[in-house]
N, CA, C and O atoms as a GROMACS GRO file, in nm:
protein
  444
    1MET      N    1  -8.133   8.703 -14.515
    1MET     CA    2  -8.123   8.634 -14.388
    1MET      C    3  -8.206   8.506 -14.390
    1MET      O    4  -8.303   8.495 -14.465
    2ASP      N    5  -8.166   8.412 -14.309
    2ASP     CA    6  -8.232   8.283 -14.298
    2ASP      C    7  -8.316   8.282 -14.170
    2ASP      O    8  -8.261   8.290 -14.060
    3TYR      N    9  -8.450   8.273 -14.184
    3TYR     CA   10  -8.539   8.276 -14.070
    3TYR      C   11  -8.606   8.140 -14.052
    3TYR      O   12  -8.632   8.070 -14.149
    4SER      N   13  -8.634   8.104 -13.928
    4SER     CA   14  -8.715   7.987 -13.898
    4SER      C   15  -8.782   8.010 -13.763
    4SER      O   16  -8.736   8.093 -13.685
    5SER      N   17  -8.886   7.938 -13.738
    5SER     CA   18  -8.957   7.950 -13.610
    5SER      C   19  -8.955   7.817 -13.538
    5SER      O   20  -8.951   7.711 -13.601
    6VAL      N   21  -8.959   7.823 -13.406
    6VAL     CA   22  -8.960   7.703 -13.325
    6VAL      C   23  -9.052   7.726 -13.205
    6VAL      O   24  -9.050   7.834 -13.144
    7SER      N   25  -9.132   7.626 -13.172
    7SER     CA   26  -9.212   7.627 -13.049
    7SER      C   27  -9.163   7.515 -12.960
    7SER      O   28  -9.133   7.405 -13.008
    8VAL      N   29  -9.156   7.542 -12.831
    8VAL     CA   30  -9.112   7.441 -12.735
    8VAL      C   31  -9.213   7.434 -12.621
    8VAL      O   32  -9.262   7.536 -12.573
    9GLY      N   33  -9.243   7.312 -12.578
    9GLY     CA   34  -9.336   7.291 -12.467
    9GLY      C   35  -9.267   7.222 -12.352
    9GLY      O   36  -9.176   7.141 -12.372
   10HIS      N   37  -9.311   7.254 -12.232
   10HIS     CA   38  -9.253   7.192 -12.112
   10HIS      C   39  -9.361   7.172 -12.006
   10HIS      O   40  -9.448   7.257 -11.987
   11ASN      N   41  -9.354   7.060 -11.938
   11ASN     CA   42  -9.423   7.040 -11.811
   11ASN      C   43  -9.318   7.072 -11.706
   11ASN      O   44  -9.221   6.998 -11.689
   12LEU      N   45  -9.338   7.182 -11.636
   12LEU     CA   46  -9.236   7.234 -11.545
   12LEU      C   47  -9.233   7.157 -11.414
   12LEU      O   48  -9.335   7.109 -11.367
   13THR      N   49  -9.114   7.147 -11.356
   13THR     CA   50  -9.096   7.080 -11.227
   13THR      C   51  -9.117   7.181 -11.115
   13THR      O   52  -9.049   7.283 -11.109
   14ALA      N   53  -9.212   7.151 -11.026
   14ALA     CA   54  -9.247   7.242 -10.917
   14ALA      C   55  -9.125   7.277 -10.832
   14ALA      O   56  -9.050   7.189 -10.790
   15GLY      N   57  -9.106   7.406 -10.809
   15GLY     CA   58  -8.999   7.453 -10.723
   15GLY      C   59  -8.862   7.459 -10.787
   15GLY      O   60  -8.767   7.507 -10.724
   16ASP      N   61  -8.848   7.413 -10.910
   16ASP     CA   62  -8.719   7.412 -10.979
   16ASP      C   63  -8.722   7.506 -11.100
   16ASP      O   64  -8.827   7.528 -11.160
   17THR      N   65  -8.605   7.560 -11.133
   17THR     CA   66  -8.593   7.644 -11.252
   17THR      C   67  -8.567   7.555 -11.372
   17THR      O   68  -8.481   7.467 -11.369
   18THR      N   69  -8.642   7.580 -11.479
   18THR     CA   70  -8.625   7.509 -11.605
   18THR      C   71  -8.583   7.608 -11.712
   18THR      O   72  -8.647   7.711 -11.730
   19VAL      N   73  -8.475   7.577 -11.783
   19VAL     CA   74  -8.439   7.656 -11.901
   19VAL      C   75  -8.527   7.604 -12.014
   19VAL      O   76  -8.507   7.494 -12.064
   20VAL      N   77  -8.626   7.685 -12.053
   20VAL     CA   78  -8.720   7.639 -12.156
   20VAL      C   79  -8.667   7.664 -12.296
   20VAL      O   80  -8.714   7.604 -12.392
   21TYR      N   81  -8.568   7.755 -12.308
   21TYR     CA   82  -8.505   7.774 -12.439
   21TYR      C   83  -8.371   7.843 -12.422
   21TYR      O   84  -8.356   7.936 -12.342
   22LYS      N   85  -8.273   7.796 -12.499
   22LYS     CA   86  -8.142   7.860 -12.508
   22LYS      C   87  -8.116   7.885 -12.656
   22LYS      O   88  -8.120   7.792 -12.737
   23VAL      N   89  -8.088   8.010 -12.691
   23VAL     CA   90  -8.066   8.046 -12.831
   23VAL      C   91  -7.938   7.977 -12.879
   23VAL      O   92  -7.833   7.990 -12.818
   24PRO      N   93  -7.948   7.902 -12.990
   24PRO     CA   94  -7.832   7.829 -13.040
   24PRO      C   95  -7.721   7.922 -13.090
   24PRO      O   96  -7.746   8.036 -13.128
   25THR      N   97  -7.600   7.870 -13.090
   25THR     CA   98  -7.485   7.943 -13.145
   25THR      C   99  -7.510   7.978 -13.291
   25THR      O  100  -7.556   7.895 -13.369
   26GLY      N  101  -7.479   8.102 -13.326
   26GLY     CA  102  -7.496   8.147 -13.464
   26GLY      C  103  -7.632   8.204 -13.495
   26GLY      O  104  -7.660   8.237 -13.610
   27TYR      N  105  -7.719   8.215 -13.393
   27TYR     CA  106  -7.854   8.267 -13.414
   27TYR      C  107  -7.886   8.379 -13.317
   27TYR      O  108  -7.828   8.389 -13.209
   28ALA      N  109  -7.980   8.464 -13.358
   28ALA     CA  110  -8.051   8.556 -13.270
   28ALA      C  111  -8.196   8.510 -13.273
   28ALA      O  112  -8.236   8.438 -13.364
   29ALA      N  113  -8.276   8.552 -13.175
   29ALA     CA  114  -8.414   8.506 -13.169
   29ALA      C  115  -8.506   8.617 -13.120
   29ALA      O  116  -8.466   8.702 -13.040
   30LYS      N  117  -8.628   8.614 -13.170
   30LYS     CA  118  -8.737   8.696 -13.117
   30LYS      C  119  -8.826   8.603 -13.036
   30LYS      O  120  -8.879   8.506 -13.090
   31TRP      N  121  -8.842   8.632 -12.908
   31TRP     CA  122  -8.935   8.556 -12.823
   31TRP      C  123  -9.068   8.627 -12.833
   31TRP      O  124  -9.088   8.734 -12.775
   32ASN      N  125  -9.161   8.567 -12.906
   32ASN     CA  126  -9.283   8.640 -12.936
   32ASN      C  127  -9.411   8.578 -12.881
   32ASN      O  128  -9.519   8.634 -12.900
   33LEU      N  129  -9.401   8.466 -12.812
   33LEU     CA  130  -9.522   8.406 -12.755
   33LEU      C  131  -9.486   8.321 -12.635
   33LEU      O  132  -9.390   8.243 -12.640
   34MET      N  133  -9.563   8.336 -12.526
   34MET     CA  134  -9.549   8.251 -12.409
   34MET      C  135  -9.689   8.221 -12.355
   34MET      O  136  -9.763   8.312 -12.320
   35TYR      N  137  -9.723   8.093 -12.350
   35TYR     CA  138  -9.842   8.046 -12.281
   35TYR      C  139  -9.797   7.981 -12.151
   35TYR      O  140  -9.704   7.901 -12.150
   36LEU      N  141  -9.863   8.015 -12.041
   36LEU     CA  142  -9.841   7.948 -11.914
   36LEU      C  143  -9.975   7.896 -11.866
   36LEU      O  144 -10.076   7.965 -11.876
   37HIS      N  145  -9.977   7.774 -11.814
   37HIS     CA  146 -10.101   7.715 -11.762
   37HIS      C  147 -10.076   7.657 -11.624
   37HIS      O  148  -9.985   7.577 -11.603
   38ASN      N  149 -10.159   7.700 -11.528
   38ASN     CA  150 -10.156   7.647 -11.393
   38ASN      C  151 -10.256   7.533 -11.385
   38ASN      O  152 -10.376   7.556 -11.370
   39ALA      N  153 -10.208   7.410 -11.395
   39ALA     CA  154 -10.295   7.293 -11.388
   39ALA      C  155 -10.315   7.246 -11.244
   39ALA      O  156 -10.377   7.142 -11.220
   40SER      N  157 -10.263   7.322 -11.149
   40SER     CA  158 -10.276   7.288 -11.008
   40SER      C  159 -10.421   7.303 -10.963
   40SER      O  160 -10.501   7.368 -11.031
   41GLY      N  161 -10.454   7.245 -10.850
   41GLY     CA  162 -10.586   7.259 -10.792
   41GLY      C  163 -10.603   7.384 -10.709
   41GLY      O  164 -10.712   7.411 -10.658
   42ASN      N  165 -10.495   7.462 -10.694
   42ASN     CA  166 -10.497   7.582 -10.612
   42ASN      C  167 -10.426   7.696 -10.684
   42ASN      O  168 -10.356   7.675 -10.783
   43THR      N  169 -10.445   7.816 -10.632
   43THR     CA  170 -10.372   7.932 -10.683
   43THR      C  171 -10.223   7.913 -10.654
   43THR      O  172 -10.185   7.880 -10.542
   44LYS      N  173 -10.140   7.934 -10.757
   44LYS     CA  174  -9.995   7.917 -10.744
   44LYS      C  175  -9.925   8.029 -10.820
   44LYS      O  176  -9.986   8.098 -10.903
   45ALA      N  177  -9.797   8.047 -10.792
   45ALA     CA  178  -9.718   8.154 -10.855
   45ALA      C  179  -9.611   8.097 -10.945
   45ALA      O  180  -9.568   7.982 -10.930
   46ILE      N  181  -9.568   8.181 -11.041
   46ILE     CA  182  -9.461   8.142 -11.132
   46ILE      C  183  -9.374   8.264 -11.161
   46ILE      O  184  -9.422   8.377 -11.162
   47THR      N  185  -9.247   8.239 -11.184
   47THR     CA  186  -9.150   8.343 -11.218
   47THR      C  187  -9.091   8.311 -11.354
   47THR      O  188  -9.056   8.196 -11.383
   48ALA      N  189  -9.080   8.413 -11.438
   48ALA     CA  190  -9.017   8.400 -11.570
   48ALA      C  191  -8.904   8.500 -11.579
   48ALA      O  192  -8.920   8.617 -11.543
   49LYS      N  193  -8.788   8.454 -11.629
   49LYS     CA  194  -8.671   8.541 -11.642
   49LYS      C  195  -8.605   8.524 -11.777
   49LYS      O  196  -8.606   8.416 -11.836
   50TRP      N  197  -8.549   8.632 -11.826
   50TRP     CA  198  -8.462   8.631 -11.944
   50TRP      C  199  -8.320   8.641 -11.891
   50TRP      O  200  -8.286   8.734 -11.818
   51TYR      N  201  -8.237   8.545 -11.928
   51TYR     CA  202  -8.095   8.548 -11.893
   51TYR      C  203  -8.018   8.600 -12.014
   51TYR      O  204  -8.020   8.540 -12.121
   52ASP      N  205  -7.949   8.714 -11.995
   52ASP     CA  206  -7.868   8.778 -12.099
   52ASP      C  207  -7.723   8.735 -12.079
   52ASP      O  208  -7.656   8.782 -11.987
   53LEU      N  209  -7.676   8.645 -12.165
   53LEU     CA  210  -7.540   8.592 -12.153
   53LEU      C  211  -7.434   8.701 -12.162
   53LEU      O  212  -7.333   8.695 -12.092
   54SER      N  213  -7.457   8.802 -12.247
   54SER     CA  214  -7.354   8.905 -12.270
   54SER      C  215  -7.323   8.987 -12.145
   54SER      O  216  -7.214   9.041 -12.131
   55THR      N  217  -7.422   8.996 -12.054
   55THR     CA  218  -7.400   9.072 -11.930
   55THR      C  219  -7.407   8.982 -11.806
   55THR      O  220  -7.392   9.030 -11.694
   56ASN      N  221  -7.431   8.851 -11.827
   56ASN     CA  222  -7.445   8.755 -11.718
   56ASN      C  223  -7.550   8.804 -11.617
   56ASN      O  224  -7.528   8.802 -11.496
   57THR      N  225  -7.666   8.848 -11.671
   57THR     CA  226  -7.770   8.908 -11.588
   57THR      C  227  -7.906   8.845 -11.618
   57THR      O  228  -7.938   8.818 -11.734
   58GLU      N  229  -7.984   8.821 -11.512
   58GLU     CA  230  -8.123   8.777 -11.527
   58GLU      C  231  -8.215   8.897 -11.513
   58GLU      O  232  -8.195   8.983 -11.427
   59TYR      N  233  -8.317   8.902 -11.600
   59TYR     CA  234  -8.417   9.008 -11.595
   59TYR      C  235  -8.553   8.944 -11.574
   59TYR      O  236  -8.589   8.848 -11.643
   60PHE      N  237  -8.630   8.997 -11.478
   60PHE     CA  238  -8.764   8.945 -11.452
   60PHE      C  239  -8.859   8.983 -11.563
   60PHE      O  240  -8.866   9.100 -11.603
   61VAL      N  241  -8.932   8.887 -11.613
   61VAL     CA  242  -9.047   8.910 -11.700
   61VAL      C  243  -9.172   8.900 -11.614
   61VAL      O  244  -9.264   8.981 -11.626
   62LEU      N  245  -9.175   8.799 -11.527
   62LEU     CA  246  -9.277   8.783 -11.423
   62LEU      C  247  -9.205   8.751 -11.294
   62LEU      O  248  -9.110   8.672 -11.294
   63ASP      N  249  -9.248   8.811 -11.183
   63ASP     CA  250  -9.184   8.786 -11.054
   63ASP      C  251  -9.289   8.736 -10.955
   63ASP      O  252  -9.360   8.816 -10.894
   64GLY      N  253  -9.298   8.605 -10.940
   64GLY     CA  254  -9.396   8.548 -10.848
   64GLY      C  255  -9.539   8.580 -10.890
   64GLY      O  256  -9.624   8.610 -10.806
   65TYR      N  257  -9.566   8.572 -11.021
   65TYR     CA  258  -9.697   8.604 -11.075
   65TYR      C  259  -9.798   8.498 -11.030
   65TYR      O  260  -9.778   8.379 -11.054
   66THR      N  261  -9.905   8.541 -10.966
   66THR     CA  262 -10.006   8.451 -10.912
   66THR      C  263 -10.112   8.418 -11.016
   66THR      O  264 -10.168   8.506 -11.080
   67MET      N  265 -10.137   8.288 -11.030
   67MET     CA  266 -10.240   8.241 -11.123
   67MET      C  267 -10.338   8.151 -11.050
   67MET      O  268 -10.298   8.064 -10.972
   68ALA      N  269 -10.465   8.172 -11.075
   68ALA     CA  270 -10.568   8.088 -11.015
   68ALA      C  271 -10.559   7.946 -11.071
   68ALA      O  272 -10.502   7.924 -11.178
   69ALA      N  273 -10.616   7.852 -10.999
   69ALA     CA  274 -10.619   7.713 -11.044
   69ALA      C  275 -10.684   7.703 -11.181
   69ALA      O  276 -10.788   7.765 -11.206
   70LYS      N  277 -10.622   7.625 -11.268
   70LYS     CA  278 -10.671   7.597 -11.404
   70LYS      C  279 -10.671   7.720 -11.496
   70LYS      O  280 -10.731   7.717 -11.603
   71ASP      N  281 -10.604   7.828 -11.454
   71ASP     CA  282 -10.598   7.950 -11.534
   71ASP      C  283 -10.477   7.945 -11.627
   71ASP      O  284 -10.385   7.865 -11.607
   72TYR      N  285 -10.478   8.032 -11.730
   72TYR     CA  286 -10.364   8.042 -11.819
   72TYR      C  287 -10.333   8.189 -11.845
   72TYR      O  288 -10.418   8.276 -11.826
   73LEU      N  289 -10.211   8.214 -11.889
   73LEU     CA  290 -10.165   8.348 -11.924
   73LEU      C  291 -10.101   8.341 -12.061
   73LEU      O  292 -10.025   8.248 -12.089
   74LYS      N  293 -10.132   8.438 -12.146
   74LYS     CA  294 -10.074   8.441 -12.280
   74LYS      C  295 -10.007   8.576 -12.300
   74LYS      O  296 -10.071   8.680 -12.287
   75PHE      N  297  -9.878   8.574 -12.333
   75PHE     CA  298  -9.803   8.694 -12.371
   75PHE      C  299  -9.788   8.692 -12.522
   75PHE      O  300  -9.728   8.600 -12.577
   76ASP      N  301  -9.843   8.792 -12.587
   76ASP     CA  302  -9.821   8.810 -12.730
   76ASP      C  303  -9.863   8.953 -12.762
   76ASP      O  304  -9.835   9.044 -12.684
   77GLY      N  305  -9.927   8.974 -12.874
   77GLY     CA  306  -9.979   9.106 -12.905
   77GLY      C  307  -9.883   9.194 -12.981
   77GLY      O  308  -9.891   9.317 -12.972
   78GLY      N  309  -9.791   9.134 -13.055
   78GLY     CA  310  -9.701   9.213 -13.137
   78GLY      C  311  -9.573   9.256 -13.068
   78GLY      O  312  -9.484   9.313 -13.132
   79ALA      N  313  -9.562   9.232 -12.939
   79ALA     CA  314  -9.439   9.265 -12.868
   79ALA      C  315  -9.349   9.141 -12.862
   79ALA      O  316  -9.398   9.028 -12.868
   80TYR      N  317  -9.219   9.161 -12.852
   80TYR     CA  318  -9.127   9.050 -12.840
   80TYR      C  319  -9.002   9.095 -12.768
   80TYR      O  320  -8.976   9.214 -12.754
   81VAL      N  321  -8.925   8.997 -12.723
   81VAL     CA  322  -8.795   9.021 -12.660
   81VAL      C  323  -8.689   8.970 -12.757
   81VAL      O  324  -8.700   8.857 -12.806
   82LEU      N  325  -8.588   9.052 -12.785
   82LEU     CA  326  -8.478   9.010 -12.872
   82LEU      C  327  -8.373   8.939 -12.789
   82LEU      O  328  -8.326   8.990 -12.688
   83LEU      N  329  -8.337   8.821 -12.832
   83LEU     CA  330  -8.239   8.738 -12.762
   83LEU      C  331  -8.120   8.713 -12.854
   83LEU      O  332  -8.137   8.700 -12.976
   84ASP      N  333  -8.002   8.705 -12.797
   84ASP     CA  334  -7.882   8.675 -12.873
   84ASP      C  335  -7.836   8.534 -12.840
   84ASP      O  336  -7.886   8.472 -12.747
   85GLU      N  337  -7.740   8.483 -12.918
   85GLU     CA  338  -7.694   8.346 -12.897
   85GLU      C  339  -7.651   8.327 -12.752
   85GLU      O  340  -7.582   8.411 -12.695
   86GLY      N  341  -7.692   8.215 -12.695
   86GLY     CA  342  -7.660   8.181 -12.557
   86GLY      C  343  -7.757   8.236 -12.454
   86GLY      O  344  -7.755   8.192 -12.340
   87ASP      N  345  -7.843   8.332 -12.492
   87ASP     CA  346  -7.944   8.383 -12.398
   87ASP      C  347  -8.043   8.272 -12.368
   87ASP      O  348  -8.063   8.182 -12.449
   88GLU      N  349  -8.106   8.279 -12.250
   88GLU     CA  350  -8.199   8.176 -12.206
   88GLU      C  351  -8.329   8.235 -12.154
   88GLU      O  352  -8.332   8.348 -12.106
   89ILE      N  353  -8.436   8.158 -12.164
   89ILE     CA  354  -8.561   8.187 -12.097
   89ILE      C  355  -8.575   8.083 -11.988
   89ILE      O  356  -8.569   7.963 -12.014
   90ARG      N  357  -8.595   8.130 -11.864
   90ARG     CA  358  -8.600   8.043 -11.747
   90ARG      C  359  -8.733   8.061 -11.675
   90ARG      O  360  -8.775   8.173 -11.649
   91LEU      N  361  -8.799   7.950 -11.642
   91LEU     CA  362  -8.926   7.953 -11.570
   91LEU      C  363  -8.913   7.875 -11.440
   91LEU      O  364  -8.855   7.767 -11.436
   92THR      N  365  -8.969   7.933 -11.332
   92THR     CA  366  -8.966   7.869 -11.201
   92THR      C  367  -9.105   7.873 -11.139
   92THR      O  368  -9.151   7.978 -11.096
   93PRO      N  369  -9.174   7.759 -11.135
   93PRO     CA  370  -9.305   7.754 -11.070
   93PRO      C  371  -9.291   7.733 -10.919
   93PRO      O  372  -9.191   7.680 -10.871
   94GLU      N  373  -9.392   7.776 -10.849
   94GLU     CA  374  -9.396   7.758 -10.704
   94GLU      C  375  -9.391   7.609 -10.668
   94GLU      O  376  -9.435   7.524 -10.745
   95ALA      N  377  -9.336   7.579 -10.550
   95ALA     CA  378  -9.334   7.442 -10.500
   95ALA      C  379  -9.478   7.388 -10.492
   95ALA      O  380  -9.572   7.465 -10.471
   96ALA      N  381  -9.493   7.258 -10.510
   96ALA     CA  382  -9.623   7.190 -10.502
   96ALA      C  383  -9.723   7.243 -10.604
   96ALA      O  384  -9.843   7.250 -10.576
   97SER      N  385  -9.673   7.281 -10.721
   97SER     CA  386  -9.761   7.330 -10.828
   97SER      C  387  -9.745   7.242 -10.951
   97SER      O  388  -9.654   7.160 -10.960
   98THR      N  389  -9.836   7.261 -11.046
   98THR     CA  390  -9.831   7.190 -11.173
   98THR      C  391  -9.850   7.293 -11.285
   98THR      O  392  -9.963   7.335 -11.311
   99PHE      N  393  -9.742   7.332 -11.349
   99PHE     CA  394  -9.746   7.431 -11.457
   99PHE      C  395  -9.692   7.369 -11.586
   99PHE      O  396  -9.605   7.282 -11.584
  100SER      N  397  -9.746   7.417 -11.697
  100SER     CA  398  -9.690   7.386 -11.828
  100SER      C  399  -9.669   7.517 -11.902
  100SER      O  400  -9.730   7.619 -11.871
  101SER      N  401  -9.580   7.512 -12.003
  101SER     CA  402  -9.553   7.631 -12.083
  101SER      C  403  -9.534   7.593 -12.228
  101SER      O  404  -9.487   7.484 -12.260
  102ILE      N  405  -9.570   7.686 -12.315
  102ILE     CA  406  -9.541   7.677 -12.458
  102ILE      C  407  -9.483   7.811 -12.497
  102ILE      O  408  -9.545   7.915 -12.472
  103ASN      N  409  -9.366   7.810 -12.559
  103ASN     CA  410  -9.299   7.933 -12.602
  103ASN      C  411  -9.262   7.922 -12.748
  103ASN      O  412  -9.223   7.815 -12.796
  104THR      N  413  -9.274   8.033 -12.820
  104THR     CA  414  -9.240   8.036 -12.961
  104THR      C  415  -9.134   8.143 -12.985
  104THR      O  416  -9.139   8.254 -12.932
  105PHE      N  417  -9.036   8.105 -13.069
  105PHE     CA  418  -8.924   8.192 -13.100
  105PHE      C  419  -8.906   8.197 -13.251
  105PHE      O  420  -8.921   8.096 -13.320
  106GLU      N  421  -8.874   8.314 -13.302
  106GLU     CA  422  -8.837   8.329 -13.443
  106GLU      C  423  -8.686   8.344 -13.449
  106GLU      O  424  -8.630   8.438 -13.393
  107LEU      N  425  -8.621   8.251 -13.516
  107LEU     CA  426  -8.475   8.247 -13.522
  107LEU      C  427  -8.424   8.314 -13.649
  107LEU      O  428  -8.484   8.302 -13.756
  108GLU      N  429  -8.312   8.384 -13.635
  108GLU     CA  430  -8.244   8.444 -13.750
  108GLU      C  431  -8.098   8.405 -13.746
  108GLU      O  432  -8.028   8.429 -13.646
  109ARG      N  433  -8.050   8.346 -13.854
  109ARG     CA  434  -7.909   8.308 -13.863
  109ARG      C  435  -7.825   8.435 -13.868
  109ARG      O  436  -7.852   8.525 -13.948
  110LYS      N  437  -7.721   8.441 -13.784
  110LYS     CA  438  -7.637   8.559 -13.775
  110LYS      C  439  -7.523   8.559 -13.877
  110LYS      O  440  -7.475   8.665 -13.916
  111TYR      N  441  -7.479   8.442 -13.919
  111TYR     CA  442  -7.361   8.433 -14.005
  111TYR      C  443  -7.398   8.382 -14.140
  111TYR      O  444  -7.311   8.367 -14.226
   0.00000   0.00000   0.00000
């Protein structure tokens, strides 16, 4: 199999959903790292979802998770989410907030 890794960073738009990663055609992916940082001056919330294209369903990873000002959250520790081609990771920060994210995926060529 052909493996590669990719990290993507985003400064998220307050109140809007951002697709931070979409698995390319012909690949599967392991989502194995997510950093979130609340750069806002106040406590704010963020929602993270996995969109499964095969079932046209969104699954909550975080649902309105509250983070203190200048705090960060790191998901790792040997766990990962398996994603198939076309699946997406979507992040939605609270209105009037300033969030950034860094996500890492391990890609595997399917064909």
